[in-house]
C-alpha positions in Angstrom: 9.1 -41.9 -27.3 8.6 -38.8 -25.8 11.3 -36.2 -26.0 12.9 -34.8 -22.7 13.6 -31.1 -22.6 17.3 -31.1 -21.2 17.3 -29.3 -17.9 18.3 -25.5 -17.5 20.2 -23.7 -15.4 17.0 -21.7 -13.8 15.2 -25.0 -14.0 18.1 -26.4 -11.7 17.8 -23.6 -9.0 15.5 -24.6 -6.3 14.8 -23.1 -2.5 16.5 -25.2 0.5 16.0 -24.7 4.2 18.9 -23.5 6.6 18.7 -23.8 10.1 20.4 -21.2 11.7 22.1 -20.7 15.0 20.0 -19.1 17.9 18.9 -15.5 17.1 21.6 -15.5 14.2 19.4 -15.1 11.0 19.9 -11.8 10.2 23.8 -12.5 10.3 23.5 -15.7 8.4 21.5 -13.9 5.8 24.0 -11.4 5.4 27.0 -13.9 5.5 25.1 -15.8 2.8 24.4 -13.1 0.3 28.2 -11.9 0.6 29.0 -15.0 -0.6 26.7 -14.8 -3.8 24.0 -16.6 -2.8 20.1 -15.8 -3.3 18.6 -15.7 0.0 15.3 -15.1 1.6 14.5 -14.3 5.0 10.8 -13.3 6.0 10.9 -10.8 8.7 8.2 -9.2 11.0 8.2 -6.5 13.3 8.0 -7.4 16.8 7.2 -5.4 19.8 9.3 -6.0 23.0 8.2 -4.8 26.6 10.7 -4.6 29.1 10.6 -2.4 32.3 8.0 -0.4 31.7 9.6 0.4 27.8 8.0 -0.6 24.8 10.3 -0.7 21.6 10.1 -2.6 18.1 12.5 -4.7 16.7 12.7 -6.8 13.4 12.7 -10.2 13.6 12.6 -13.5 11.7 9.4 -14.6 10.7 10.1 -18.3 11.1 12.4 -17.8 14.2 16.0 -20.1 13.4 15.1 -20.6 9.7 15.8 -18.7 6.3 16.0 -19.9 2.6 18.6 -20.1 0.0 18.1 -21.0 -3.6 21.0 -23.3 -4.8 21.6 -25.4 -7.9 23.4 -28.6 -6.3 25.4 -28.8 -9.5 26.9 -25.6 -9.9 26.7 -23.6 -6.4 29.6 -24.7 -3.3 26.4 -25.6 -1.4 28.4 -27.3 1.2 29.8 -24.2 2.1 26.6 -22.8 3.3 27.1 -25.1 6.7 30.3 -23.3 7.2 28.9 -19.8 6.9 28.6 -17.3 10.1 25.2 -17.7 11.9 24.4 -21.2 10.3 23.5 -24.3 12.0 23.3 -26.5 9.1 21.2 -27.0 5.8 18.4 -29.1 6.6 19.0 -32.4 4.4 16.6 -35.0 2.9 19.1 -38.4 3.0 22.3 -37.0 1.4 21.2 -33.9 -0.4 19.7 -31.0 1.0 15.7 -30.9 1.4 13.9 -29.0 -1.1 10.9 -26.5 -0.3 7.9 -27.1 -2.2 7.3 -25.4 -5.4 5.5 -22.1 -5.0 5.7 -21.9 -1.1 8.6 -19.1 -1.3 7.2 -17.3 -4.0 4.0 -16.8 -2.1 5.8 -15.5 0.9 7.7 -13.4 -1.1 4.4 -12.1 -2.9 3.1 -11.2 0.7 6.4 -9.2 1.7 7.7 -5.8 0.8 10.9 -4.7 -0.4 12.6 -5.1 3.4 11.3 -8.6 3.3 9.0 -7.6 6.2 5.9 -10.0 6.3 2.7 -8.5 4.8 -0.4 -11.0 6.1 -3.3 -11.2 3.8 -6.0 -8.5 4.6 -8.2 -8.9 7.0 -11.9 -9.1 6.5 -15.1 -7.4 8.5 -16.1 -9.3 11.3 -12.9 -11.4 11.7 -11.1 -12.0 15.0 -7.6 -10.9 15.1 -4.6 -10.7 17.3 -2.8 -7.6 18.0 1.0 -8.0 17.7 2.6 -5.0 18.1 2.1 -1.5 19.5 0.4 -0.8 22.9 -2.5 -3.6 22.7 -0.1 -6.2 22.1 -1.3 -9.8 22.9 -5.1 -8.4 22.8 -7.8 -10.0 20.9 -9.9 -7.6 18.6 -12.5 -7.9 15.8 -12.1 -5.9 12.8 -14.8 -3.2 12.0 -13.9 -2.2 8.7 -10.9 -2.1 6.2 -9.2 1.8 6.4 -7.3 2.2 3.0 -4.8 0.0 1.8 -2.7 -0.5 5.5 -5.0 0.7 7.8 -7.9 -1.4 9.6 -10.2 0.0 12.3 -10.7 -2.6 15.2 -13.2 -3.0 18.0 -11.2 -3.9 21.4 -12.3 -4.7 25.1 -10.6 -1.8 27.3 -11.7 -2.0 30.8 -15.1 -3.5 30.8 -16.3 -1.3 27.5 -15.6 -1.9 23.8 -13.8 0.8 22.2 -12.6 1.6 18.3 -9.0 2.3 17.3 -6.9 2.5 13.9 -4.2 0.0 13.5 -1.6 -1.2 10.9 -2.6 -4.1 9.0 0.8 -5.8 9.8 0.0 -5.1 13.5 -1.9 -8.3 13.9 -2.6 -11.9 13.1 -5.9 -14.1 12.8 -6.9 -15.1 16.1 
C-alpha cells in the first residue's frame, strides 16, 4: 500500500481567477490586498492618444481579470465576490476554478516589482508591433538588442526605412 502525504497548508493554496468590474482591476487588487488575500494583477504600460495629446497609463495586462491565491479550506473565499471592484470569482461548478500550475509563476517571472509585464526579449529579424510611444501601432523589424532593455528597430516612415531605439516593453510580437 502506498503511503500518502497529508496536504500541507502551502500545497492547498492555489491561484484562482477573478472577474473584475469594467476598468476596476486596480480597485479590486487594492481591496483584496486590504482583506489579506495574496493578489497578482499583471500590468502593462499603455499609450493613449486623444486630441493631439499622448499620455501613458498603467492598465491590466488581462483587462477585466486578476488572480488571487486561495486555500478553500482556510480562507473566507466567498467574501471575494462581495469585494469592491470584483464582479465574481470564475467558478467551475460549486468551487472557484483553479489556474493551471505554473501559469502564474511564469507571469510573475516575466514581471517587474510593480507587476509590469516584461515580455521575453525579441530576436534579431523578428517582426514586432510597437505598443507605446510616438510610433504606437506600427510594425517594425528588430535589428539588434542594445543592452538589457533597449532594442534597435527598423521602421518604415514616409516611404523610407529608418532605425530607432525603443524600450523592450514597448513592443509585442507581430
